[in-house]
C-alpha positions as CSV (number, residue, x, y, z in Angstrom):
1,X,76.4,162.7,157.3
2,X,72.8,163.8,157.6
3,X,70.2,161.2,156.9
4,X,68.8,161.3,153.4
5,X,65.0,161.1,152.7
6,X,63.0,159.4,150.0
7,X,61.9,162.6,148.3
8,X,59.5,162.2,145.4
9,X,59.6,163.8,141.9
10,X,56.4,165.6,142.8
11,X,58.0,167.2,145.9
12,X,61.0,168.3,143.8
13,X,58.7,169.7,141.1
14,X,56.7,171.7,143.7
15,X,59.9,173.0,145.3
16,X,61.5,174.1,142.1
17,X,58.4,175.2,140.2
18,X,59.3,172.8,137.3
19,X,57.0,170.1,136.0
20,X,57.4,166.5,137.0
21,X,58.3,165.8,133.3
22,X,61.3,168.2,133.6
23,X,62.4,166.6,136.8
24,X,62.2,163.1,135.1
25,X,64.2,164.4,132.2
26,X,66.9,165.7,134.6
27,X,67.4,162.2,135.9
28,X,66.9,160.2,132.7
29,X,68.0,162.5,129.9
30,X,69.9,165.4,131.6
31,X,71.2,166.7,128.3
32,X,67.6,167.8,127.5
33,X,67.6,170.2,130.5
34,X,69.4,173.5,130.4
35,X,72.5,173.9,132.6
36,X,70.7,176.7,134.4
37,X,67.8,174.5,135.3
38,X,70.0,171.5,136.2
39,X,71.8,173.8,138.7
40,X,68.5,174.8,140.3
41,X,67.4,171.1,140.5
42,X,70.8,170.0,142.0
43,X,70.5,172.7,144.7
44,X,67.0,171.7,145.5
45,X,68.0,168.0,145.8
46,X,70.7,168.9,148.2
47,X,68.4,171.1,150.3
48,X,65.6,168.5,150.3
49,X,68.0,165.7,151.3
50,X,67.3,163.6,148.2
51,X,68.8,160.2,147.9
52,X,68.6,158.6,144.5
53,X,66.9,155.2,144.3
54,X,69.5,153.3,142.2
55,X,67.3,150.3,141.6
56,X,64.4,152.5,140.3
57,X,66.9,154.4,138.1
58,X,68.1,151.2,136.5
59,X,64.6,150.0,135.9
60,X,63.6,153.3,134.3
61,X,66.6,153.8,132.1
62,X,68.2,150.4,131.6
63,X,71.5,151.9,132.6
64,X,73.3,150.1,135.4
65,X,76.6,152.1,135.1
66,X,78.4,148.9,135.8
67,X,81.5,147.9,133.7
68,X,83.1,144.5,133.8
69,X,86.9,144.1,134.0
70,X,88.9,140.9,133.5
71,X,92.6,140.9,134.2
72,X,95.1,138.0,133.9
73,X,96.4,138.3,137.5
74,X,97.2,140.8,140.2
75,X,100.5,139.4,141.1
76,X,102.5,141.3,138.5
77,X,102.7,145.1,139.0
78,X,101.5,146.0,135.5
79,X,98.0,144.5,135.9
80,X,97.5,145.8,139.5
81,X,98.7,149.2,138.5
82,X,96.4,149.3,135.4
83,X,93.4,148.1,137.5
84,X,94.1,150.7,140.1
85,X,94.0,153.5,137.5
86,X,90.8,152.1,135.9
87,X,89.0,152.0,139.3
88,X,90.1,155.6,140.0
89,X,88.2,156.8,136.9
90,X,85.0,156.4,138.9
91,X,85.4,159.9,140.4
92,X,85.4,161.4,137.0
93,X,83.0,159.2,135.0
94,X,80.8,157.6,137.6
95,X,81.1,154.0,136.2
96,X,81.4,151.2,138.8
97,X,83.4,148.1,138.2
98,X,83.0,144.3,138.7
99,X,86.4,142.7,138.5
100,X,87.3,139.1,137.7
101,X,90.9,137.7,137.8
102,X,91.5,135.3,134.9
103,X,92.9,131.8,135.0
104,X,94.0,131.0,131.4
105,X,91.0,128.7,131.4
106,X,88.6,129.2,128.5
107,X,85.6,127.7,130.3
108,X,86.2,129.7,133.5
109,X,86.5,132.9,131.5
110,X,83.3,132.2,129.7
111,X,81.6,131.8,133.1
112,X,83.0,135.1,134.2
113,X,81.5,136.8,131.2
114,X,78.2,135.1,131.7
115,X,78.2,136.3,135.3
116,X,79.1,139.9,134.3
117,X,76.3,140.0,131.7
118,X,73.9,138.7,134.3
119,X,74.7,141.9,136.3
120,X,73.7,143.8,133.2
121,X,77.1,145.4,132.7
122,X,77.1,148.1,130.0
123,X,80.6,147.3,128.7
124,X,83.7,145.1,129.3
125,X,87.4,146.0,129.6
126,X,89.5,142.9,129.1
127,X,93.3,142.3,129.5
128,X,93.2,138.5,129.6
129,X,94.5,136.7,126.5
130,X,92.3,133.6,126.8
131,X,89.4,134.2,124.5
132,X,90.0,135.4,120.9
133,X,88.6,138.8,119.9
134,X,86.5,137.1,117.2
135,X,84.6,135.5,120.1
136,X,84.4,138.6,122.2
137,X,83.0,140.8,119.4
138,X,79.8,138.8,119.4
139,X,78.9,139.8,123.0
140,X,75.9,142.0,123.6
141,X,78.0,144.8,125.1
142,X,80.9,146.9,123.8
143,X,84.4,145.5,124.6
144,X,87.7,147.3,124.9
145,X,90.9,145.4,125.1
146,X,94.2,146.6,126.7
147,X,97.4,145.1,125.4
148,X,96.0,141.9,124.0
149,X,94.9,140.5,120.6
150,X,92.3,142.9,119.4
151,X,91.6,142.4,115.7
152,X,87.8,142.3,116.1
153,X,87.3,144.5,119.2
154,X,88.2,148.0,120.4
155,X,91.5,148.5,122.0
156,X,93.9,150.9,123.7
157,X,97.6,149.9,123.6
158,X,101.0,151.4,124.1
159,X,103.1,152.0,121.0
160,X,105.2,148.9,121.8
161,X,107.3,149.1,118.6
162,X,108.4,152.6,119.5
163,X,109.1,151.5,123.0
164,X,111.4,148.8,121.8
165,X,113.3,151.4,119.7
166,X,113.5,153.8,122.6
167,X,114.9,151.1,124.9
168,X,117.6,150.1,122.4
169,X,118.5,153.7,121.7
170,X,119.0,154.4,125.3
171,X,121.3,151.4,125.7
172,X,123.2,152.3,122.6
173,X,124.0,155.7,124.2
174,X,125.7,153.8,127.0
175,X,128.2,152.3,124.5
176,X,127.4,148.7,125.5
177,X,129.3,145.9,123.8
178,X,126.1,143.9,123.2
179,X,122.4,144.6,123.5
180,X,120.1,141.9,124.9
181,X,116.3,141.7,125.0
182,X,114.6,139.4,127.5
183,X,111.0,138.5,126.7
184,X,108.5,135.7,126.9
185,X,107.3,133.8,123.8
186,X,104.8,136.3,122.4
187,X,102.4,135.7,119.5
188,X,102.6,138.4,116.8
189,X,98.9,139.2,117.3
190,X,99.6,140.5,120.8
191,X,100.7,144.2,120.8
192,X,103.6,143.5,123.2
193,X,105.3,141.4,120.5
194,X,106.2,144.7,118.9
195,X,108.7,145.4,121.6
196,X,110.8,142.6,120.2
197,X,110.3,143.9,116.6
198,X,111.2,147.5,117.5
199,X,114.4,146.4,119.4
200,X,115.4,144.0,116.6
201,X,114.8,146.5,113.8
202,X,116.8,149.3,115.6
203,X,119.8,147.0,116.2
204,X,119.7,145.5,112.7
205,X,119.5,148.9,111.0
206,X,122.6,150.1,112.9
207,X,124.5,146.8,112.6
208,X,124.7,146.5,116.4
209,X,125.6,143.2,118.1
210,X,122.5,142.0,119.8
211,X,120.6,139.0,121.0
212,X,116.9,138.3,121.8
213,X,116.6,135.8,124.7
214,X,113.1,134.2,124.8
215,X,112.1,132.6,128.1
216,X,108.7,131.7,129.4
217,X,108.8,134.2,132.3
218,X,105.3,133.2,133.4
219,X,102.8,135.3,135.4
220,X,104.1,134.8,139.0
221,X,107.0,136.4,140.9
222,X,108.4,133.0,141.5
223,X,108.5,132.1,137.8
224,X,109.9,135.5,136.8
225,X,112.6,135.3,139.5
226,X,113.7,131.8,138.4
227,X,114.0,132.7,134.7
228,X,115.7,136.1,135.3
229,X,118.3,134.2,137.4
230,X,118.8,131.7,134.7
231,X,119.1,134.4,132.0
232,X,121.7,136.3,134.2
233,X,123.8,133.2,134.6
234,X,123.7,132.6,130.8
235,X,124.7,136.1,130.1
236,X,127.6,135.8,132.6
237,X,128.8,132.6,130.9
238,X,128.4,133.8,127.3
239,X,129.6,137.4,127.5
240,X,132.2,137.6,130.3
241,X,133.8,141.0,130.7
242,X,131.5,142.6,128.1
243,X,129.4,145.6,128.9
244,X,125.8,144.3,128.5
245,X,122.8,146.5,127.8
246,X,119.7,144.6,128.8
247,X,116.2,145.6,127.7
248,X,113.6,143.6,129.8
249,X,110.0,143.1,128.7
250,X,108.7,144.5,132.0
251,X,110.0,146.2,135.2
252,X,109.5,143.0,137.2
253,X,112.0,141.1,135.1
254,X,114.4,144.1,135.2
255,X,114.1,144.2,139.0
256,X,115.0,140.5,139.5
257,X,117.9,140.8,137.0
258,X,119.2,143.8,138.9
259,X,119.0,141.8,142.1
260,X,121.2,139.1,140.5
261,X,123.7,141.8,139.4
262,X,123.8,143.2,142.9
263,X,124.1,139.8,144.5
264,X,127.2,139.0,142.4
265,X,128.9,142.3,142.2
266,X,127.8,144.0,145.4
267,X,126.3,146.9,143.5
268,X,125.5,148.2,140.0
269,X,128.6,147.3,138.0
270,X,129.5,149.0,134.7
271,X,129.1,145.6,133.1
272,X,125.4,146.0,133.1
273,X,122.9,148.7,132.0
274,X,119.3,147.7,132.4
275,X,116.0,149.1,131.0
276,X,112.5,147.9,131.9
277,X,109.1,148.5,130.5
278,X,105.8,149.7,132.0
279,X,106.9,152.2,134.7
280,X,105.4,150.3,137.6
281,X,106.3,151.0,141.3
282,X,108.7,148.1,141.5
283,X,111.1,150.0,139.2
284,X,111.2,153.0,141.5
285,X,111.5,151.0,144.7
286,X,114.4,148.9,143.4
287,X,117.8,149.2,145.2
288,X,118.9,151.2,142.2
289,X,115.9,152.9,140.4
290,X,115.3,151.2,137.1
291,X,115.2,153.1,133.8
292,X,112.0,152.2,131.9
293,X,109.8,152.8,129.0
294,X,106.7,154.4,130.6
295,X,103.6,153.1,128.9
296,X,101.6,155.9,130.6
297,X,99.3,153.5,132.4
298,X,97.1,156.3,133.7
299,X,96.6,157.6,130.1
300,X,95.8,154.1,128.8
301,X,93.2,153.5,131.5
302,X,91.5,156.8,130.9
303,X,91.5,156.3,127.1
304,X,90.0,152.8,127.6
305,X,87.1,154.2,129.7
306,X,86.5,157.1,127.3
307,X,86.5,154.7,124.3
308,X,84.1,152.3,126.1
309,X,81.7,155.2,127.0
310,X,81.6,156.3,123.4
311,X,80.8,152.8,122.2
312,X,78.1,152.5,124.9
313,X,76.6,155.7,123.7
314,X,76.7,154.6,120.1
315,X,75.0,151.3,121.0
316,X,72.2,153.1,122.9
317,X,71.5,155.4,120.0
318,X,71.6,152.6,117.4
319,X,74.7,154.1,115.7
320,X,76.1,151.6,113.2
321,X,79.6,152.8,114.2
322,X,79.1,150.9,117.5
323,X,80.2,147.7,115.7
324,X,83.3,149.2,114.1
325,X,86.4,148.5,116.2
326,X,88.5,151.5,117.1
327,X,92.2,151.0,118.0
328,X,94.0,153.8,119.9
329,X,97.7,154.0,120.6
330,X,99.5,155.8,123.4
331,X,103.0,157.1,122.9
332,X,105.5,155.7,125.5
333,X,108.1,157.9,127.3
334,X,111.6,156.8,128.3
335,X,112.5,157.5,131.9
336,X,116.2,157.6,132.7
337,X,117.2,156.4,136.1
338,X,120.1,154.9,138.0
339,X,120.2,151.5,136.2
340,X,121.5,153.2,133.1
């Protein structure tokens, strides 16, 4: 790469024939410059070897182009996959990210937010469940939640209720003797609780035999493995010889349940049909690829960034709509694989 120079606005103006005011507007209010003139200026910057002074730009505009992100953990595939998609939006939108991994500690999360605000972030994307949305809505920057309690803040979520219905419908097609849903204790204010509701309502409306097994699967692989193993042993004891259709709250639970089935039966026995949720890499890499309800993580990540950008724009322009929460829902898609 060639070395860039500290080219001044005056030199750019002289090269292009535009006024220094026009050059300043190109950097600070580009929408006020015609596309034709923006193209001329871009070409001039490239030929002159211009390198933008980011610090000066921040001081002049108040725009840092930094966004904070808080995730519960990176151990489970869903959060690492979502963070990966969020970070990749930089190429399209130009926002940079400062990331904190939560700890279910209210005081710690408040410190994370204080730190992020000290870096003059323009907005916050939060997946952690620690702080209530009523507290988050009072922050000085727009906040967008993903799959967490969101009454007072903006959010982008999967249609979890539909996802529960789709999972139950797929398992019903497989003529299972009983349908079982594995999930963690989930407050009704959290969008993921609707997976339970969708599953239950579908089964009840069709008078299907079903059970909802609630276990605290936790946030680590060790915890998930332990509880998936216990749930498998319980299903083996209570429903021997029956064809069981199992809808798991996420692909990690589904993967560990599948591992227990393989360990006992030497392969994917007709006694089990398994569906996960999320469509994370663990489901594809399993010994038998796992059918899943695809949340469309990439779509959710992009929608979250677009919504945050719109709220940032509204805040800058003093639009009263900046304080009105918007809730977006992404339609999930069933992916049929070997586990069904």
